[in-house]
C-alpha positions in Angstrom: 27.5 -27.2 23.0 23.8 -27.1 22.1 22.6 -25.9 18.7 18.9 -24.8 18.4 17.7 -24.6 14.8 14.6 -25.4 12.6 14.5 -28.9 11.3 16.0 -29.4 7.8 17.2 -25.8 7.8 19.7 -24.8 5.1 21.6 -22.7 7.6 21.9 -25.7 9.9 23.3 -27.8 7.0 25.9 -25.0 6.2 26.9 -25.0 9.9 27.3 -28.8 10.0 29.5 -28.8 6.9 32.0 -26.6 8.7 32.1 -28.5 12.0 31.7 -32.1 10.7 35.5 -32.8 11.0 35.7 -31.6 14.5 32.8 -33.7 15.5 34.3 -36.8 13.9 37.6 -36.5 15.8 35.6 -35.9 19.0 37.2 -32.5 19.7 33.7 -31.0 19.7 30.5 -32.4 21.3 27.3 -30.9 19.9 23.7 -31.7 20.7 21.1 -30.5 18.2 17.5 -29.6 19.1 14.9 -28.6 16.6 12.6 -25.5 17.2 9.8 -24.0 15.2 10.3 -20.3 15.1 7.2 -19.8 12.9 4.9 -20.9 15.7 2.7 -18.2 17.2 3.7 -19.4 20.7 7.5 -19.3 19.8 8.5 -16.7 22.5 6.8 -18.7 25.3 8.1 -22.0 24.0 11.7 -20.7 23.7 11.7 -19.3 27.2 10.5 -22.7 28.5 13.1 -24.6 26.4 15.9 -22.3 27.6 14.9 -22.8 31.2 14.9 -26.6 30.7 18.3 -26.9 29.0 20.2 -24.4 31.2 20.7 -27.1 33.9 22.3 -29.6 31.5 25.8 -28.2 31.8 26.3 -26.8 28.3 29.2 -24.5 27.7 27.5 -22.6 24.9 24.0 -22.4 23.3 24.0 -21.4 19.6 20.8 -20.3 17.9 20.8 -20.9 14.1 18.3 -19.7 11.5 19.0 -19.4 7.8 18.0 -16.3 5.8 14.6 -15.6 4.3 11.8 -13.1 4.0 11.9 -10.4 6.6 8.6 -11.5 8.0 10.1 -14.9 8.9 12.8 -13.2 11.0 10.6 -10.8 12.9 10.2 -13.3 15.7 13.8 -12.6 16.7 12.8 -8.9 17.3 10.3 -9.8 20.0 11.4 -8.5 23.4 10.5 -11.8 25.2 13.1 -13.7 23.2 15.8 -11.0 23.6 15.2 -10.9 27.4 15.4 -14.6 27.7 18.7 -14.7 25.8 20.1 -11.8 27.9 19.1 -13.4 31.2 20.6 -16.8 30.4 23.4 -17.8 32.7 24.8 -20.0 29.9 26.4 -17.9 27.1 24.1 -17.7 24.1 25.3 -17.0 20.5 23.2 -16.3 17.5 23.7 -17.0 13.8 20.5 -15.7 12.2 19.8 -14.8 8.6 22.2 -13.1 6.2 24.9 -10.4 6.9 22.5 -7.4 6.8 20.0 -9.0 9.2 20.5 -7.7 12.7 17.8 -8.4 15.3 17.2 -7.8 19.0 18.2 -11.4 19.7 21.6 -10.7 18.1 22.1 -7.6 20.3 21.1 -9.5 23.4 23.3 -12.5 22.8 26.8 -12.8 24.2 28.2 -12.7 20.7 26.7 -13.0 17.2 27.7 -14.4 13.8 26.6 -12.8 10.5 25.6 -16.2 9.1 25.4 -19.9 10.2 28.4 -20.6 7.9 30.4 -17.9 9.6 29.6 -19.5 13.0 30.8 -22.9 11.9 34.0 -21.4 10.4 34.7 -19.4 13.7 34.2 -22.5 15.9 36.4 -24.6 13.6 39.2 -22.0 13.7 39.0 -21.8 17.4 39.3 -25.6 17.8 42.2 -25.7 15.4 43.9 -22.9 17.4 43.4 -24.7 20.7 44.7 -28.0 19.2 47.8 -26.3 17.9 48.5 -24.6 21.3 48.0 -27.9 23.2 50.3 -29.8 20.7 52.9 -27.1 21.1 52.8 -27.3 24.9 53.2 -31.0 24.9 56.1 -31.0 22.6 58.0 -28.2 24.4 61.2 -29.1 26.2 61.3 -28.8 30.0 63.5 -26.3 31.6 66.4 -28.7 32.2 67.0 -28.9 28.4 65.9 -32.6 28.1 62.4 -33.5 26.8 60.4 -36.0 28.7 60.8 -38.4 25.7 64.6 -38.4 26.2 64.5 -39.6 29.8 66.9 -42.6 30.3 65.2 -45.9 30.0 64.8 -47.6 33.3 65.5 -44.5 35.3 63.4 -44.5 38.4 60.5 -42.1 38.3 59.6 -40.0 41.3 56.2 -39.9 42.5 54.8 -36.4 42.4 54.2 -34.9 45.8 50.5 -34.6 46.4 49.4 -31.0 46.2 48.1 -29.6 49.4 44.4 -29.4 49.5 43.3 -25.9 48.8 40.1 -24.9 50.5 37.4 -24.0 48.1 37.1 -20.3 47.7 33.8 -18.8 48.6 32.4 -16.4 46.1 32.2 -13.0 47.7 28.8 -11.5 48.2 28.0 -8.7 45.7 28.4 -5.3 47.2 26.1 -2.4 46.8 27.9 -0.9 43.9 27.6 -4.2 41.9 23.9 -4.4 42.7 23.4 -0.9 41.6 25.4 -1.5 38.4 23.3 -4.6 37.7 20.1 -2.7 38.2 21.3 0.1 36.0 22.2 -2.4 33.2 18.9 -4.0 33.5 17.1 -0.7 33.4 19.1 0.4 30.3 18.3 -2.9 28.6 14.6 -2.5 29.3 14.7 1.0 27.9 16.5 -0.1 24.8 14.1 -3.1 24.4 11.1 -0.7 24.6 12.6 1.7 22.1 13.4 -1.2 19.7 9.8 -2.5 20.1 8.4 1.0 19.4 10.6 1.2 16.3 9.5 -2.2 15.2 5.8 -1.2 15.5 6.4 2.0 13.6 8.0 0.0 10.8 5.0 -2.3 10.7 2.6 0.6 10.6 4.6 2.4 7.8 4.6 -0.8 5.7 0.9 -1.3 6.3 0.1 2.2 5.2 2.1 1.8 2.0 0.3 -1.5 1.3 -3.1 0.1 1.9 -2.3 3.1 -0.4 -1.2 0.8 -3.1 -4.5 -1.3 -2.9 -6.5 2.0 -2.8 -4.9 3.3 -6.0 -5.6 -0.1 -7.6 -9.3 0.3 -6.6 -9.5 3.8 -8.1 -8.0 2.5 -11.3 -10.5 -0.5 -11.3 -13.5 1.8 -10.8 -12.5 3.9 -13.7 -11.8 0.9 -15.9 -15.2 -0.5 -15.0 -16.9 2.7 -16.2 -14.9 2.7 -19.5 -15.8 -1.0 -20.0 -19.4 -0.3 -19.4 -19.4 2.4 -22.1 -17.8 0.0 -24.6 -20.5 -2.6 -24.1 -23.3 -0.1 -24.0 -24.9 -1.1 -27.3 -24.9 -4.9 -26.8 -26.3 -4.5 -23.3 -29.1 -2.3 -24.5 -29.9 -4.6 -27.4 -29.9 -7.6 -25.0 -32.4 -5.8 -22.7 -34.6 -4.5 -25.5 -34.0 -0.8 -24.8 -31.7 -0.1 -27.7 -34.4 2.0 -29.5 -35.2 4.2 -26.6 -33.5 7.6 -26.5 -33.9 7.8 -22.7 -32.0 4.5 -22.3 -29.3 5.7 -24.6 -28.7 8.7 -22.3 -29.3 7.2 -18.9 -27.0 4.2 -19.4 -23.7 6.2 -19.9 -24.7 8.7 -17.3 -25.3 6.0 -14.7 -22.4 3.8 -15.6 -19.8 6.5 -15.8 -21.3 8.5 -12.9 -21.3 5.5 -10.5 -17.7 4.6 -11.4 -16.4 8.1 -11.0 -18.3 8.5 -7.7 -16.8 5.3 -6.3 -13.3 6.4 -7.5 -13.8 9.8 -5.9 -14.9 8.4 -2.6 -11.9 6.0 -2.5 -9.5 8.8 -3.4 -11.1 11.0 -0.7 -10.6 8.3 1.9 -6.9 8.0 1.2 -6.4 11.2 3.2 -7.3 9.3 6.4 -4.8 6.4 6.0 -2.6 7.9 8.8 -5.5 8.8 11.1 -6.7 6.4 13.9 -10.2 5.1 13.8 -12.8 6.9 16.1 -15.2 3.9 16.5 -14.3 1.0 18.7 -13.7 -2.4 17.1 -16.4 -5.1 17.2 -13.7 -7.8 17.7 -10.6 -6.2 19.4 -7.2 -7.8 19.0 -6.6 -10.6 21.4 -2.9 -9.8 22.1 0.2 -8.2 20.6 0.8 -11.1 18.2 -2.7 -10.8 16.9 -2.1 -7.1 16.3 1.1 -7.8 14.5 -0.6 -10.3 12.2 -3.3 -7.8 11.4 -0.7 -5.1 10.7 1.1 -7.4 8.3 -2.1 -8.4 6.3 -4.3 -5.3 6.4 -5.5 -4.1 2.9 -8.2 -1.5 3.5 -8.2 2.0 4.8 -10.7 1.1 7.5 -8.5 -1.7 8.6 -5.3 0.4 8.9 -7.1 3.0 10.9 -8.2 0.3 13.4 -4.6 -1.0 13.6 -3.3 2.5 14.4 -6.1 3.2 16.9 -5.5 -0.1 18.8 -1.7 -0.3 19.2 -1.0 -2.5 22.1 1.0 -1.1 25.1 4.7 -2.0 25.5 5.1 -5.1 27.6 
């Protein structure tokens, strides 16, 4: 069995605590490999790693990742990782995040556990069950009513007749129906993957729009607060500049300070109506790839920025 997990992961520690006894009595052989899911090239690196370890004869590959912020788990919603898991000839299981966390990788896996601890408990129970069945089979009495331990001492043992050689069975070639079914399954998975990716992008845009609106409201409040603050320090400012005795300065200062603050607040409030509209002007520095677009969608703060994100959504791959 191969376990892929980040180094020093709490989820990996929880899993090891459940299977430690099985490893000690050598009923379970586990190889551990570390993997950095936070890397920008994680999908390509995972595909290469999976292709490398498939030929090593593992019975099961288990992907472990503890819980955390949703942004740390978004990598498991990338279609490249889900497709690599789905196409693996070796069964792949996942134990990612907490119980509410369900990703595309979980759906593409052969089976999935809600947490790394649950994965360890399930494997431990399965091994205990197999050990019990094997012990029961060994201790069962043979059909003649005498157990093998009760055989007379010194009784001659008969050599078992050699079993006739059975010619290896040749796997039948898949027929047309099997091929069509496989193509239909692959097409259905591709359709589901595209729909899931579209939903993921919609979620990113919605969260980005909420973030931009929040920062825009903060800007409006900051502009108004700046105008009020300018009025409160009017007299000290005029005295410092030497215009405190001029009537014109006494009138122009509040008009300019309040007017500019209100104008800036009004323009920011007006631009809030365009948060959901795509930009009409092309970007000077377009997004390099889909990962670059995702990073921008997760960090955008301005109305202009979110409009560029909406206008430059990358095509489904």
